[in-house]
C-alpha positions in Angstrom: 86.1 27.7 30.0 87.7 27.2 33.1 91.8 26.4 33.6 91.8 25.4 37.3 95.2 24.7 38.8 95.1 23.4 42.6 98.2 22.5 44.3 100.4 22.7 41.8 98.4 20.5 39.5 96.3 21.1 36.5 93.2 18.9 37.5 90.5 20.4 35.8 89.8 22.2 32.4 86.3 22.4 31.8 83.1 24.3 29.5 80.7 25.7 31.4 77.3 26.7 29.5 77.2 30.3 29.8 73.8 30.6 31.3 75.6 28.2 34.3 78.5 30.7 34.4 76.9 33.0 37.4 76.5 30.0 39.5 79.2 28.6 39.2 81.6 31.8 39.9 79.9 32.2 43.0 80.5 28.7 44.2 84.1 28.5 43.5 85.2 30.7 46.1 84.0 28.2 48.7 85.6 25.4 47.1 88.6 27.4 46.5 88.7 28.2 50.7 87.8 24.6 51.7 90.0 22.3 53.1 88.9 19.4 51.4 89.4 21.8 47.8 90.3 18.7 45.8 87.1 16.6 46.5 85.2 19.9 46.4 86.3 20.6 43.0 85.7 17.1 41.7 81.7 18.2 42.6 81.9 21.2 40.9 83.3 19.6 38.0 80.5 17.3 37.9 77.9 19.9 38.8 78.9 22.6 36.2 81.1 21.2 33.2 79.3 20.6 30.2 79.0 17.1 29.1 76.8 17.6 25.7 78.5 17.5 22.5 79.9 20.7 21.0 77.5 22.5 18.2 78.7 24.4 15.2 77.2 27.5 16.6 79.1 27.3 20.0 81.5 29.9 20.8 84.0 30.4 23.8 82.8 33.9 24.8 85.6 33.6 28.2 88.2 32.3 30.3 88.4 31.5 34.0 91.8 30.5 34.8 92.7 30.0 38.8 96.0 29.0 40.2 95.1 28.5 44.0 98.6 28.0 44.9 99.1 31.7 44.2 95.7 32.9 44.8 95.2 34.1 41.6 92.3 34.4 39.5 91.8 35.7 35.5 88.4 36.5 34.3 88.4 37.2 30.8 84.9 37.8 29.2 83.6 38.9 25.8 80.3 39.6 24.2 78.4 38.8 27.3 75.2 40.6 28.7 75.4 43.3 31.4 73.6 40.2 33.9 76.4 38.1 33.3 79.0 41.2 33.7 77.2 42.1 36.8 77.7 38.2 38.3 81.1 38.3 37.0 81.8 41.7 39.1 80.4 39.9 42.0 82.5 37.2 42.0 85.4 39.1 41.6 84.6 40.6 45.1 84.2 37.1 46.5 87.4 36.1 45.7 88.9 39.2 46.7 87.4 38.0 50.1 89.4 35.2 50.4 92.5 36.9 49.6 92.9 36.3 45.6 94.1 38.8 43.5 91.9 39.2 40.4 92.4 40.5 36.8 89.5 41.6 35.5 89.4 41.7 31.7 85.6 42.4 30.4 84.9 43.7 26.7 81.3 45.7 27.3 78.7 44.7 24.8 
């Protein structure tokens, strides 16, 4: 689940399917550093937000909380495999490159 605050507003709380998490995380730094961040965020939502109905076996395995005004991102995940953990760590490095403070909370499986 993503909770993204842009320019003091909360335009986006979205769910992203776990299989799409790596791609979504790696595209987010480009969006946050864009001069057209609001327009880019809308495209991000259209691309990655889950639109199908919630199923009984669905569960939330993590959260991405972004505050663009304070340049802070929190990545908190549990029960994800090592490939996903690697992509989360790689994304954290990309956020640091655009001067974001990164808070990582990763439970190892």
